[in-house]
N, C-alpha and C positions, 0 to 999 in steps of 0.2 A: 174083352170088357174089362177083365181083370187088369190087363197090363194099362189100360188107358187110366184106371183108378191109381194104380201104383204110380204111375207118371205124374198125374196131378199131385200126388201126395208129396213126391219128391220136391216138385216145384213150389210148393206151398213152404215145405220145411226151410227150402234155401232162401226165400223170400224173408222168412222169419228171421233167419240167422243174418241177413244182411241188414235187418232193421235193427235188430239187437247191436250188430257191432257199430253200426253207425251212430246210434245212440251213446254207446259205450265211448266212440271216438271222440263226439262233440263234448261229452262230460269229462273225459281226460284232458281235452284241450283248454276247456273252460278253467280246470284246476291248475293247469299248468299256467296259464295266464294270470290266474290269481295269486300263483306261488311266486311269480316274477314281480308281481305288483308290490307283494308284501316285501320281498326282498330290497326292492328300490327303497321303499318307504324307510327300512332298516339301514339303507347307506351300503347294502352288500351288491357285489358283481353277480348278477345270477349264473355265470359262466364258471369263474373260480371261485364264486362262494366267499370270497375275500371282502373287506370293506373298501368301498370305494372313496378316492381322495375327493374331498369337497373343497374346492379352490376358494370359492366364494366364502365358505365357512371359514376357512382358514385366514382369509383375509381380513374377514369381519373379527375374527379372535386375535390377529395382530393389531389391527386397528384398536382394538379395545385395551390391548395391552400397553400400547403408546399413551393411550388416554389414561389409563391407570397410572403410568409411569409418571406422567406429566403432573397427574393429581398429586402423586406421591411427593414429588419434587416440590410442588408448591406447598403442600402443607408443611413440608420439612423447613422450607423458608420463612414460613409464618411462624413455627416455632422457636426458629433461631432469632427471629426479629422480636419475639416476645422475650427471649433470653437477654438478648443486647440491650432492650428498653427496659427491662425490670429485675434483673438478675442483680443483688447486691453485691456479688462476688466478681471483682474487675478480672479475675483469671477466666472464670466462665465466659464473660464478655468477649475476650480475646479469642477464646477457643472457638465461639460462635463466629467471629469475624474470619477466623482460619478456615471452618467448614463451610461457610458462603462462598470465600474463594475457590475452594476446591468444586462448589456447584457449578459457579460460574454464571454467567448470562445477566440479561440487564435488570431482570427482577432482583437477582441476588444483589447485584451492584448497588442498586437503589436502597437496599437494606444497610448495605455497608455503610454508604454515605451518612446515614443517621447517626453513625458512631462519632461523628465530627464534633457531635453537641455533646459527647461523653465527659463526666466530670473528672475522669481519671486521664491524666495525661499520656500515660503507658497506653490505655486502648485509643485515644485519638493518634498516637504513634502508629499503633498497628494498622488503623484506619488509613491513614496515609500510605503504609508502605503495600498494603492491599489494593487500593484505588490505583496505585503505580502498576503493580502486577496485573491487574483484571484489564487496564488500559481499555475502559469504555470509551464511548463517544462523548461523554460529559467528564471524563476524568479531568482535563486540563481546567475545564469551567470550577468543578469541585475543589481542586487543588488551590485554585485562584481565591476562593473563599478564605482559604487558610492563610494565605499569603497577605491578604489585604483586610483580613478579621482581626480581632483582639485575641491573639494566639501567641503563645510563648516563643521566644527567640530561637530556640532548638526547634520546635515544630515548625516554623516558618522557612527555616534553612533547610529540613528535611523535605517540605513541599516544594521548595525551588529547586532542588536536585531532582526530586521526583519529575518535575515539569521538563527540566533540561534534557532528561533521560528518553523523551518522547519529542523528537524534533516535530514542530508544527508552527504554522504562522501564529496560530493564537497563542501557544506556549511561548514564543518569541517575543511577541508583543507584551504578556506580561513580564517577562523578565526585563525587558527594556525598561517597562513601567517602574519596576521595583528599582532598577539602576539610576534611573532619573530622579524619581520622587520619594524613595523611601527615606524614613528619618532616622532608622537604626543602621547605624554606620557598619557593622558587622554583615547585616543581612545586604545592605546596598553594595558593599566592597564585594561580597560573594557574587552578587547579579553581575557585577561589572567584570569579575573574573569570567564568569561563564560565557559571557558574550566575547571577551578577548581571547578566549580559549584556543582559537585555530592559530594564534602566535606562537603557542608553546609545541615543544615536540612531543610531549605527552598526549596531546589530542589531536594529533596527527593520524591518518590511518595508518595500520600495520603492514606489514609486507603483503598480507592478504587484502590488497585494495578493492574495495567495494565502490561500486557507483555511487550508493546512497550516501557512504561516508564523504565523498567529494562533494555531493549535493548539500549534505548538512552543513559543511565547512563554509560553501559558497552562501547559503542562506544566513548563516549567523554573521559571515564577514559583512554582510549587506546592511547590517544594523550599525555598523561602526564607520566611522571617518575613514575614506580609502588609505589614507597614510598609517592608520592604525591597524588597517586589516591586509597590509602589505604582504606579511609572511604567508598568510592563508592562502591570499590569491595566487601569490608565487607558485606555491604548491598546487593548486587546482590547475594553474597553466602548464606547469612542467610534468605533472602527473597523472591527471585524469585523462582516461581513454575516451572520453565523451566528448567531441568536439563543441558541443553546443555549451557545455558548461565551460569549456575554455574561452568561448566568445563572451560568454556572461562575465566572466573573470576579467577579460581585457575591456569590457563595458564599464565595470566598477571602477578599475584602475583609471580609466579615462578621465574621470572626474577630479583625478589629481594631477598636480603639476609637478610633484615632488620628483627630483632627480632619479631616484631608484624606481619609482612607478615608470616614468618614462623609458628608462633602461629595459624593464622587464617587458615592456610592450615591444620594444625595440627587437628583443631576443626572440620574442613570440613572432614577430614579423619576419625574422630571417630563419627561425628553425621550425615552427609547426607545420606538420604536414598536411592540415587542411586549409584550402585555399580561402574558405569562408572566414576561418580564424585570423589568416593573414590580412584579409579584406578589412576586417574588423579593427585589426591593430593599425592599419594604414588611416583608417578614418578616425582613430584616437589619436593619430598624431599630427591631425591636420591644423590643430593649434598651436602646435609645437615645431614648425617646420624649419625655424631658422636654427634649432639644436638639433635636428634629425636630417640634415642635408646629406650626410655621409651614408646613412642607414637607407635613405631612399634611392641614392644612387645604386647601392648594392641590389636593391630589389629592380631597379630599372634595367640593370645590365647583367644581372644573374638570375632571377626568379624565372622558372621554366614557364608559369602561366602568363600569357599575354595579356590576360584580364588584369591581374596583379600589376603588370608592367603599365598598363594605361591607368589604373587608378593612382599609381605612383607619380605619373605625369599631371593628374589632376591637382595633386597636392603641390608639386613642385611648381606648377604655374600659378599657385596663389601669391607667389612672390616673384619680384621682378628683378631681383639683383642678379649681377653678371653670373654667379656661380649657377644659380637656378636655371638661368636662360642656356649657360653651357651644356647644363644636363639635357637640356629638352632637345637643343640641336643633336647631340650625340644619338638621342632615340630617333632621330630621322633615318638612320641606318639600322635601324631595329630588323630582323628578318621577318617579322610579321608584320603584313602590310596595315592591319587595324593599329597596331601601335605607332606605325611611322605617320598614319593619317591623323591619330589623335595628336602626336607631337606637333605637326604641321599645323592643326586649327589653334592649338594654343599659342604656337609662336606667332600667328597671325594676329591674334588678339593682341598679344603682348607687343 
């Protein structure tokens, strides 16, 4: 009996211990989870106890910093605008313009442009210089206001130089308008000099030949009569690595019947490496074939491209002189069947 009671007592004690242990475990686990939650809320990694990187918070902070920077920049521009508009000291106004150039951007450029109405010529001169340096999308338009407004001769010349430094169709149109209509002879002559500059050696590209330089020369030459632009066009034809620009140069020269222009086209026809340029040259000679019979003959018998030889036949066939017909008959012996066929067709017509 005593053994049975002792056994039951032991079982009861064990059951009580299990219940107490289970309660303690549950309480411990709850405390652990609560501690983890607290650490998460504080931004701590529950394992390493170090602060977790918060990528989204970092992004938001960076975004706010950018906004703050833009706001500070905007505020600085407004302050410089106030100086430019209100300061009685011209040196301060010039310094404000310099600082606006350093800040840069469309907003700063708009403020700088207000200085074109400054009462001090030195300030206006600084504005022209800064507009040219900032080279915004409205720069040419703003400088054009100087050119055609009531401004001092020296500042008009400065604006003219600034416009010519930035090659564009709008700028070239302005310069051409000044060259044609300006009543101030000094300004007008300078505009004409700028338009004619490709004829001078100083204006041609250096040894570091840049495709943009050739394009600029061609663009300016396009505003002149072909005979006046001859030097520039010859330079492009001889030096430009861009066959398209050389074609354009030939096309401009084709409008001239000057002997030098024709000679340049003939030279291009015989020496240019591009078939497209040589074809353009042949087309340019169409109206001068009496004077170019010899060079067309050289193309017909020496050009390696049969397409060029056919083009030469087309030009030769425009005339019915014995000499032209003789060249066409010689072409009947061309090694290329297409050339022989073209010569035969034109001979039948003639």
